[in-house]
C-alpha positions as CSV (number, residue, x, y, z in Angstrom):
1,M,21.8,27.7,-7.1
2,A,18.7,25.9,-5.7
3,D,15.2,27.4,-5.9
4,N,14.3,27.6,-2.2
5,N,10.7,27.7,-3.0
6,I,10.3,24.1,-4.1
7,V,10.8,20.7,-2.8
8,A,13.9,19.3,-4.3
9,D,16.8,17.2,-3.3
10,N,19.0,18.5,-0.6
11,M,16.3,20.7,0.8
12,V,15.1,20.5,4.6
13,V,11.3,20.2,4.2
14,S,8.9,20.8,7.0
15,M,5.8,18.9,6.5
16,A,2.4,18.4,8.1
17,Y,0.7,15.1,7.3
18,K,-2.0,12.6,8.0
19,L,-1.4,8.9,7.4
20,T,-4.4,6.8,6.6
21,V,-4.2,2.7,6.3
22,D,-7.3,0.7,5.6
23,G,-9.7,3.7,6.4
24,E,-8.0,4.4,9.8
25,V,-5.8,7.5,10.6
26,L,-2.7,6.0,12.1
27,D,-0.5,9.1,12.4
28,E,-0.6,12.8,12.0
29,A,1.3,16.0,12.5
30,G,0.0,19.4,12.3
31,E,1.8,22.5,11.2
32,L,3.0,23.2,14.6
33,D,4.6,19.7,15.1
34,A,5.4,19.2,11.4
35,I,8.2,16.7,10.7
36,E,11.5,17.9,9.2
37,F,13.6,15.8,6.9
38,L,16.3,16.2,4.3
39,T,15.1,15.3,0.8
40,G,17.3,13.0,-1.3
41,H,18.7,11.1,1.5
42,R,16.1,8.4,2.3
43,N,15.0,10.2,5.5
44,I,11.3,9.2,4.6
45,I,9.8,6.4,2.7
46,P,10.7,6.6,-1.1
47,G,7.2,6.3,-2.3
48,L,6.2,9.5,-0.5
49,E,9.3,11.4,-1.1
50,S,9.0,10.8,-4.8
51,Q,5.6,12.6,-4.8
52,L,6.8,15.7,-3.1
53,A,9.3,17.1,-5.8
54,G,8.1,20.5,-7.0
55,L,5.7,21.3,-4.3
56,Q,5.7,24.8,-2.9
57,V,5.2,26.1,0.8
58,G,1.7,26.0,1.6
59,E,0.7,23.5,-1.1
60,E,-1.3,20.3,-0.2
61,K,-1.4,17.1,-1.8
62,S,-2.9,13.6,-1.5
63,V,-0.5,10.9,-2.3
64,T,-1.2,6.9,-2.2
65,V,2.0,4.8,-1.6
66,D,1.9,1.3,-2.6
67,A,3.5,-1.3,-0.3
68,Q,6.7,-1.5,-2.5
69,G,7.2,2.1,-2.1
70,G,6.4,2.2,1.5
71,Y,7.4,-0.6,4.1
72,G,7.5,-3.2,1.5
73,V,5.8,-6.4,0.7
74,I,5.1,-9.1,3.4
75,D,8.2,-11.4,3.6
76,E,7.2,-14.9,4.5
77,K,10.8,-15.5,5.7
78,A,10.4,-12.8,8.5
79,I,7.7,-15.0,10.0
80,E,9.4,-17.4,12.4
81,D,8.6,-19.9,15.1
82,L,10.3,-19.4,18.3
83,P,10.2,-21.9,21.1
84,L,8.6,-20.7,24.2
85,D,11.7,-21.5,26.5
86,E,13.6,-18.9,24.5
87,F,11.4,-16.1,26.0
88,T,13.1,-14.6,29.1
89,D,12.4,-12.2,31.9
90,G,9.1,-14.1,32.4
91,V,7.7,-13.0,29.3
92,V,4.5,-14.9,28.3
93,P,3.7,-14.2,24.6
94,V,0.0,-13.7,23.7
95,P,-1.3,-13.1,20.1
96,G,-1.0,-9.4,19.3
97,M,1.8,-8.7,21.7
98,E,4.6,-6.4,20.3
99,L,8.2,-7.5,21.2
100,E,11.5,-5.9,21.0
101,M,14.3,-8.8,20.7
102,K,17.9,-9.1,19.8
103,D,18.7,-11.2,16.8
104,N,22.0,-13.4,16.4
105,Q,24.0,-10.5,15.5
106,G,22.8,-8.5,18.4
107,Q,20.8,-6.0,16.4
108,M,17.3,-4.9,18.1
109,R,14.3,-6.3,16.0
110,F,10.6,-5.5,16.5
111,A,8.2,-8.6,16.2
112,R,4.5,-9.3,16.7
113,V,3.2,-12.4,18.1
114,I,0.7,-14.0,15.6
115,S,-0.2,-17.2,17.5
116,V,1.0,-19.5,20.4
117,D,0.7,-23.1,20.9
118,K,2.2,-25.5,23.5
119,K,5.8,-25.4,22.3
120,S,6.5,-22.1,20.4
121,A,5.2,-18.7,19.4
122,K,4.9,-17.4,15.7
123,L,6.4,-14.2,15.4
124,D,6.0,-11.7,12.6
125,F,9.3,-9.5,12.0
126,N,8.0,-7.5,9.1
127,H,7.1,-3.9,9.6
128,P,3.6,-3.4,10.9
129,L,2.6,-1.6,7.7
130,A,4.4,-4.0,5.3
131,G,2.0,-5.0,2.5
132,K,-0.3,-2.0,3.1
133,D,-1.1,0.8,0.8
134,L,-0.5,4.1,2.7
135,A,-2.7,7.2,2.1
136,F,-0.8,10.5,2.9
137,D,-2.6,14.0,3.0
138,V,0.5,16.4,3.1
139,K,1.0,20.2,3.4
140,I,4.5,21.6,2.8
141,V,4.9,24.1,5.8
142,K,8.4,25.4,5.3
143,L,11.5,25.0,3.1
144,R,15.0,25.8,3.4
145,E,18.4,24.9,1.9
146,A,20.4,22.3,4.2
147,T,23.6,23.2,5.5
148,S,26.8,21.7,4.4
149,E,26.9,19.7,7.8
150,E,23.3,18.3,7.3
151,L,24.5,17.3,3.6
152,A,27.5,15.6,5.0
153,H,25.5,13.6,7.7
154,G,22.5,13.1,5.5
155,H,20.0,14.2,7.9
156,V,18.5,17.5,9.6
157,H,20.2,19.0,12.5
158,S,18.0,20.6,15.1
159,P,19.2,23.2,17.5
160,G,21.5,21.5,20.0
161,H,22.3,18.6,17.7
162,S,25.8,17.4,18.7
163,H,26.8,15.0,15.8
């Protein structure tokens, strides 16, 4: 039987956190709006999850996750030029703009406009935090065993969850 008092695989963890990148706080959740996730099922970035094992409720930890354990290194192949005439709905790309676009397989992809010239826009399809070290301050707020349904589905079910 699992120890319900420590973070281990197949536990539902409620965690408060603060994410700092390049000295700037990018995201945080306090104890009242803590995130919930199922451990061991890739619900959060692997570099963070691996550092939580063995923590107890109320315990705090500072964790630095390198790019490889976070959102990956920058993939130069994910930076593409797109002709301006392929932008639809009157979209005029400007540097810094974030776009949601469909790829050739119909999948939605996010991109940031890096630069624009007379004929095309250079788009970066890497995750915005790719190539960055991530500094997390975390606190374990609550732990419980996952239900058999959560384990089968690989994620936490909140009240009213229908699938």
